[in-house]
C-alpha positions, 0 to 999 in steps of 0.5 A: 192835258198831260205832257209826257216824255218820250219813252225808251226800251228801259221802260219796256216789259214783255209778258211771255204769253205775248211771244207764246211760241217761244220757250222761256229761254228763247224769250229771255235771250231775245228780249235781252238782245232787243234791249227790252229790260223787263219780263212778266212771266206766265206760269206755263213758261216756268213748267219745264225748269221750275220757278227758281231756275227760271228766275236765275235764268232771267236775272243772268240775262240782265232782265228784271222780273216784273210780275208772275201771271196769273192768280185769282179765279176765286168764285165758285158755287161750291165751298170745295171749289173756293177752297181749291182756288185759295190753295192754288193761289197759295201755291202760285205765291210760293212759285212767285217768291221762288221766281223772285217776282215782286207781284202776282196778277189776279184775274179775279174770276166769276161764276155765271151760276151766281150773282155778280155781288156774290162773286165779288164777295168771294173774291174779297174773301179769297184775297183775304185768305191769301194775303197773310202769305203774300205779306210773309213772302213779300209778294204783292197782289195786283187786282186786274179789272177785266173788260165787261165782256168777260164778266160772266166767267172770267172776272166780276171786277170789270171797272177800275172803280170796282178794283179800287174799291176792292183794294182800298178795303184791304188798306194793305201795301200788298194789295193793289191794282193792275191797269190794262188798257185793253180792259179799261180804255173805254171807261169815261171815268178812267182818268179819275180812277187812275188818279184815285188809284195812284193817290192811294198808292195802289197802282202796281202795274200798267199793261199795254196793247191795242183794241182792234175795231174789227176784232175777230176773237174777243180773247185772242185778237188783241192788237199790237200797239198802234193797230187799234183805237186806244190813245196810249200816250194819253193814258200813259200820261194819266198813269205817270201823273200819279208818279208811277215810274214802273214798266209799261208791260206789253201783253198781247194775246193774238192768234195772228201774231203768234202764227208769224215769225216771233223774231219779226214780231218782237221787232214790231213790238219794240218799234211800236212801243217806242212810237205809240206807247 
């Protein structure tokens, strides 16, 4: 059993989508005031002021930019669709570099009109196509495996083993994996695959939330840490056993939490982070 240390808000990063009702400037001001040290920026949050100005705003508040979210969605049945996806990901890489983000998270995509194997091959080809630009810009690509319930149309990469296989194919310091507990908590091989990911130097990011037992929406009803059944401390122990010392990134999509006062919600996030993560 892994013994883990108490955690502080110095390790806390929040995704802007978590407090979706806030503009980026509000999120930055309030995260910093709450003692949160990191921020992962979703593309929509930069639309009003652009990625360069957004980066300046974030750094001036003393926050560290952890990642830019999200690229991917490579598979398509048409060659034109695949080419458009690659062009879009190149644009996202340019935006990530302008923002000052060290990595971009890839939700890899899938098409229900073709086999999973074909979608996975197109994901591999898509990553290969954008990797030269990622290396040039020094922006890492974090492959995020998604829960199997999203396998039809959101990601054909559904286990950490599959993500590890994909990352290891490239053998590049600019291709790794994002581990999200919402998608992976159920996997009986999770401890082994986290260790494998770390051993190859591919563990780039760690995302936290919770799985509500009586969920009412498979996309927008994620739980605040402690609201569900995920053993977060155990999984963090596995992650830290690899030598990972990065942020624990709070990523919550929730119609329920978005509808409440976001200042109250932020207080709940920081309390839950310190208590359960």
